[in-house]
C-alpha positions as a Markdown table, in Angstrom:
| # | Residue | x | y | z |
|---|---|---|---|---|
| 1 | Met | 110.1 | 120.0 | 123.1 |
| 2 | Ser | 110.9 | 120.0 | 126.8 |
| 3 | Arg | 114.1 | 118.6 | 128.2 |
| 4 | Gln | 112.2 | 115.8 | 130.0 |
| 5 | Arg | 110.7 | 114.6 | 126.7 |
| 6 | Gln | 114.2 | 114.7 | 125.0 |
| 7 | Lys | 115.5 | 112.4 | 127.8 |
| 8 | Ile | 112.5 | 110.0 | 127.7 |
| 9 | Gly | 112.6 | 109.4 | 123.9 |
| 10 | Pro | 116.0 | 107.7 | 123.7 |
| 11 | Ile | 115.2 | 105.6 | 126.9 |
| 12 | Ile | 112.0 | 104.3 | 125.3 |
| 13 | Trp | 113.8 | 103.6 | 122.0 |
| 14 | Met | 116.6 | 101.7 | 123.9 |
| 15 | Ser | 114.1 | 99.7 | 125.9 |
| 16 | Val | 112.1 | 98.7 | 122.8 |
| 17 | Ser | 115.3 | 97.8 | 120.9 |
| 18 | Ala | 116.6 | 95.7 | 123.9 |
| 19 | Leu | 113.3 | 93.8 | 124.0 |
| 20 | Val | 113.4 | 93.1 | 120.2 |
| 21 | Val | 117.0 | 91.9 | 120.5 |
| 22 | Leu | 116.1 | 89.6 | 123.4 |
| 23 | Ala | 113.1 | 88.2 | 121.6 |
| 24 | Ile | 115.3 | 87.4 | 118.5 |
| 25 | Val | 118.0 | 85.8 | 120.7 |
| 26 | Ala | 115.4 | 83.7 | 122.6 |
| 27 | Gly | 113.9 | 82.5 | 119.4 |
| 28 | Leu | 117.3 | 81.5 | 118.0 |
| 29 | Ile | 118.3 | 79.7 | 121.2 |
| 30 | Thr | 114.9 | 77.8 | 121.0 |
| 31 | Leu | 115.6 | 76.8 | 117.4 |
| 32 | Val | 119.2 | 75.7 | 118.1 |
| 33 | Ala | 118.7 | 74.1 | 121.5 |
| 34 | Gly | 116.1 | 71.6 | 120.6 |
| 35 | Gly | 113.3 | 72.9 | 118.4 |
| 36 | Asp | 112.6 | 69.4 | 116.9 |
| 37 | Ser | 113.8 | 67.3 | 119.9 |
| 38 | Leu | 111.2 | 68.7 | 122.3 |
| 39 | Pro | 108.5 | 66.2 | 123.3 |
| 40 | Arg | 105.1 | 66.6 | 121.9 |
| 41 | Glu | 101.7 | 65.7 | 123.2 |
| 42 | Asp | 101.0 | 61.9 | 123.0 |
| 43 | Asp | 104.7 | 61.1 | 122.6 |
| 44 | Ala | 105.7 | 57.9 | 124.4 |
| 45 | Ala | 107.9 | 58.5 | 127.5 |
| 46 | Pro | 111.5 | 57.1 | 127.2 |
| 47 | Ala | 112.3 | 54.0 | 129.2 |
| 48 | Phe | 113.9 | 54.8 | 132.6 |
| 49 | Ala | 114.4 | 53.4 | 136.1 |
| 50 | Leu | 114.7 | 55.2 | 139.4 |
| 51 | Ala | 115.4 | 54.1 | 143.0 |
| 52 | Ser | 112.3 | 54.3 | 145.2 |
| 53 | Pro | 112.6 | 55.6 | 148.9 |
| 54 | Asp | 112.9 | 51.9 | 150.1 |
| 55 | Gly | 115.9 | 51.3 | 147.8 |
| 56 | Thr | 114.2 | 49.1 | 145.1 |
| 57 | Val | 114.6 | 50.0 | 141.5 |
| 58 | Val | 111.3 | 50.9 | 139.8 |
| 59 | Ser | 111.2 | 51.1 | 136.0 |
| 60 | Leu | 108.6 | 52.7 | 133.8 |
| 61 | Asp | 108.2 | 49.4 | 131.9 |
| 62 | Ser | 107.5 | 47.5 | 135.2 |
| 63 | Gln | 104.8 | 50.0 | 136.2 |
| 64 | Val | 103.1 | 49.9 | 132.7 |
| 65 | Gln | 103.0 | 46.0 | 133.0 |
| 66 | Gln | 101.6 | 46.1 | 136.5 |
| 67 | Phe | 99.0 | 48.9 | 136.0 |
| 68 | Asp | 96.9 | 49.8 | 133.0 |
| 69 | Ala | 98.1 | 53.5 | 133.0 |
| 70 | Val | 100.9 | 55.4 | 134.5 |
| 71 | Val | 100.9 | 59.1 | 135.1 |
| 72 | Leu | 104.3 | 60.9 | 135.2 |
| 73 | Val | 104.5 | 64.1 | 137.2 |
| 74 | Phe | 107.5 | 66.4 | 137.1 |
| 75 | Tyr | 107.9 | 68.4 | 140.3 |
| 76 | Arg | 109.9 | 71.5 | 139.6 |
| 77 | Gly | 110.0 | 72.6 | 143.3 |
| 78 | Tyr | 109.5 | 76.1 | 144.6 |
| 79 | Phe | 110.5 | 79.3 | 142.8 |
């Protein structure tokens, strides 16, 4: 076996091992951090109120009473 292959083998092994460890850690974090507390499709949104640009307080309940449907959009910004 050439010297280059001898150097690449351990690098690949370490890379694969690191990816496996990261996947396990990410899975554990997901389970511990909120596996069951994450919202699911068709879950009701929690009641909340926010200030509008003109300073009035707008609540989800008031919007549901005023309109037949309310769409919530979560803007995450630019990455």
